[in-house]
KOLPA-778329 format. One line per 4 residues: for each residue x, y, z of N, C-alpha, C. Coordinates in nm, 2 decimals, padded with zeros to 4 digits. Example, Ala and Ser with C-alpha at 12.3 -4.5 7.8 and 13.67 -1.06 7.14 Angstrom:
% residues 2
01.32:-00.57:00.78:01.23:-00.45:00.78:01.32:-00.33:00.78 | 01.28:-00.22:00.71:01.37:-00.11:00.71:01.29:00.00:00.79
This chain:
% residues 80
-05.53:-05.50:-02.64:-05.52:-05.61:-02.58:-05.49:-05.75:-02.68 | -05.39:-05.85:-02.67:-05.38:-05.89:-02.72:-05.48:-06.00:-02.69 | -05.46:-06.11:-02.82:-05.54:-06.22:-02.73:-05.56:-06.39:-02.68 | -05.60:-06.41:-02.53:-05.57:-06.50:-02.41:-05.54:-06.64:-02.51
-05.60:-06.68:-02.62:-05.60:-06.78:-02.71:-05.39:-06.73:-02.77 | -05.42:-06.62:-02.86:-05.26:-06.66:-02.90:-05.16:-06.59:-02.78 | -05.17:-06.56:-02.68:-05.04:-06.62:-02.54:-05.01:-06.71:-02.50 | -05.18:-06.83:-02.49:-05.16:-07.02:-02.45:-05.13:-07.02:-02.55
-05.12:-07.01:-02.69:-05.01:-07.09:-02.74:-04.88:-07.11:-02.78 | -04.86:-06.95:-02.74:-04.68:-06.87:-02.79:-04.69:-06.94:-02.59 | -04.73:-06.93:-02.50:-04.65:-07.03:-02.37:-04.63:-07.21:-02.43 | -04.71:-07.28:-02.51:-04.68:-07.36:-02.52:-04.64:-07.38:-02.69
-04.60:-07.33:-02.74:-04.52:-07.28:-02.77:-04.31:-07.32:-02.75 | -04.35:-07.27:-02.67:-04.19:-07.21:-02.63:-04.19:-07.30:-02.47 | -04.22:-07.41:-02.44:-04.26:-07.51:-02.40:-04.17:-07.61:-02.47 | -04.17:-07.60:-02.54:-04.21:-07.75:-02.67:-04.06:-07.63:-02.74
-03.98:-07.57:-02.71:-03.86:-07.52:-02.76:-03.74:-07.56:-02.74 | -03.72:-07.65:-02.82:-03.57:-07.71:-02.85:-03.47:-07.66:-02.72 | -03.50:-07.55:-02.70:-03.33:-07.44:-02.65:-03.37:-07.44:-02.55 | -03.52:-07.44:-02.50:-03.51:-07.41:-02.32:-03.46:-07.41:-02.28
-03.46:-07.51:-02.23:-03.35:-07.56:-02.14:-03.21:-07.58:-02.16 | -03.18:-07.47:-02.20:-03.03:-07.43:-02.22:-03.03:-07.34:-02.18 | -03.17:-07.28:-02.22:-03.17:-07.09:-02.17:-03.22:-07.06:-02.04 | -03.27:-07.18:-01.95:-03.31:-07.14:-01.85:-03.18:-07.14:-01.85
-03.04:-07.28:-01.83:-02.99:-07.33:-01.75:-02.88:-07.22:-01.76 | -02.85:-07.11:-01.86:-02.77:-06.96:-01.89:-02.82:-06.88:-01.78 | -02.95:-06.91:-01.79:-03.03:-06.81:-01.65:-02.99:-06.79:-01.53 | -03.06:-06.92:-01.47:-03.02:-06.97:-01.36:-02.85:-06.91:-01.32
-02.75:-06.98:-01.41:-02.61:-06.96:-01.40:-02.56:-06.79:-01.35 | -02.69:-06.69:-01.46:-02.64:-06.57:-01.48:-02.65:-06.50:-01.30 | -02.76:-06.58:-01.28:-02.87:-06.54:-01.16:-02.77:-06.58:-00.98 | -02.65:-06.69:-01.06:-02.63:-06.73:-00.93:-02.44:-06.60:-00.93
-02.42:-06.60:-01.07:-02.33:-06.48:-01.10:-02.32:-06.35:-01.06 | -02.39:-06.37:-01.09:-02.52:-06.22:-00.99:-02.44:-06.19:-00.83 | -02.51:-06.34:-00.78:-02.57:-06.33:-00.70:-02.42:-06.30:-00.61 | -02.40:-06.41:-00.65:-02.19:-06.41:-00.61:-02.17:-06.29:-00.62
-02.13:-06.21:-00.70:-02.12:-06.08:-00.69:-02.15:-05.97:-00.60 | -02.22:-05.96:-00.61:-02.30:-05.88:-00.50:-02.23:-05.98:-00.41 | -02.32:-06.02:-00.36:-02.20:-06.11:-00.22:-02.05:-06.09:-00.16 | -01.93:-06.11:-00.24:-01.87:-06.06:-00.31:-01.84:-05.92:-00.22
-01.88:-05.82:-00.33:-01.88:-05.74:-00.25:-01.95:-05.62:-00.10 | -02.06:-05.71:-00.16:-02.08:-05.68:00.05:-02.05:-05.76:00.16 | -01.92:-05.79:00.12:-01.84:-05.89:00.26:-01.71:-05.87:00.20 | -01.71:-05.73:00.15:-01.54:-05.68:00.12:-01.58:-05.48:00.11
-01.72:-05.49:00.13:-01.77:-05.36:00.19:-01.73:-05.35:00.30 | -01.82:-05.48:00.45:-01.80:-05.47:00.57:-01.65:-05.52:00.63 | -01.57:-05.56:00.53:-01.44:-05.56:00.61:-01.38:-05.49:00.65 | -01.38:-05.35:00.50:-01.33:-05.28:00.46:-01.38:-05.20:00.66
-01.47:-05.25:00.61:-01.58:-05.10:00.74:-01.46:-05.22:00.89 | -01.51:-05.34:00.90:-01.49:-05.32:01.07:-01.29:-05.28:01.09 | -01.25:-05.34:00.94:-01.04:-05.23:00.96:-01.04:-05.19:01.02 | -01.12:-05.05:00.92:-01.09:-04.91:01.00:-01.15:-04.85:01.08
-01.25:-05.01:01.14:-01.34:-04.93:01.31:-01.27:-05.00:01.38 | -01.12:-05.11:01.41:-01.08:-05.11:01.40:-00.92:-05.03:01.48 | -00.92:-04.99:01.33:-00.79:-04.92:01.33:-00.81:-04.78:01.41 | -00.96:-04.74:01.40:-00.98:-04.61:01.45:-00.96:-04.61:01.62
-01.02:-04.74:01.69:-01.07:-04.76:01.83:-00.94:-04.83:01.90 | -00.80:-04.80:01.80:-00.72:-04.91:01.85:-00.68:-04.82:02.02 | -00.72:-04.71:02.10:-00.65:-04.65:02.20:-00.56:-04.60:02.10 | -00.48:-04.59:02.03:-00.35:-04.53:02.01:-00.38:-04.39:01.91
-00.27:-04.35:02.01:-00.33:-04.18:01.95:-00.22:-04.10:01.78 | -00.25:-04.11:01.64:-00.15:-04.00:01.60:-00.02:-03.92:01.65 | 00.09:-03.91:01.58:00.16:-03.89:01.68:00.17:-03.74:01.60 | 00.12:-03.69:01.53:00.07:-03.54:01.47:-00.08:-03.51:01.56
-00.13:-03.55:01.61:-00.20:-03.48:01.78:-00.14:-03.41:01.82 | -00.22:-03.30:01.84:-00.21:-03.19:01.96:-00.09:-03.24:02.11 | -00.18:-03.38:02.15:-00.15:-03.36:02.35:-00.16:-03.49:02.27 | -00.09:-03.56:02.21:-00.05:-03.74:02.18:00.05:-03.75:02.32
00.08:-03.83:02.29:00.16:-03.91:02.43:00.33:-03.87:02.37 | 00.34:-03.83:02.31:00.49:-03.79:02.29:00.51:-03.62:02.28 | 00.38:-03.60:02.38:00.44:-03.44:02.38:00.49:-03.38:02.50 | 00.56:-03.29:02.60:00.64:-03.28:02.69:00.50:-03.35:02.80
00.63:-03.44:02.90:00.57:-03.40:03.05:00.46:-03.28:03.06 | 00.33:-03.33:03.18:00.31:-03.19:03.21:00.37:-03.12:03.29 | 00.47:-03.16:03.35:00.54:-03.07:03.45:00.66:-02.98:03.39 | 00.64:-03.04:03.29:00.77:-02.93:03.22:00.66:-02.84:03.13
00.55:-02.87:03.17:00.46:-02.67:03.12:00.46:-02.54:03.11 | 00.51:-02.48:03.02:00.55:-02.35:03.12:00.33:-02.32:03.24 | 00.40:-02.24:03.32:00.26:-02.19:03.43:00.16:-02.11:03.34 | 00.22:-02.03:03.23:00.09:-01.94:03.15:00.01:-02.01:03.13
């Protein structure tokens, strides 16, 4: 197990590091970018689901469905 004094000395040295602010700024920027990309992907998935849901529940039947509106009227069906 490392000595606690070494740990504290390392933390103090990191605090006084000249490039520390730049490193922290880059880390924050990367985190924001990742969150933005994740949010954009989630929005795209939700939008795609909403479009699919609206199209599938529009009330219109596809033309290739067996009992679609384009079939013969019921009065023309055979009696058997």
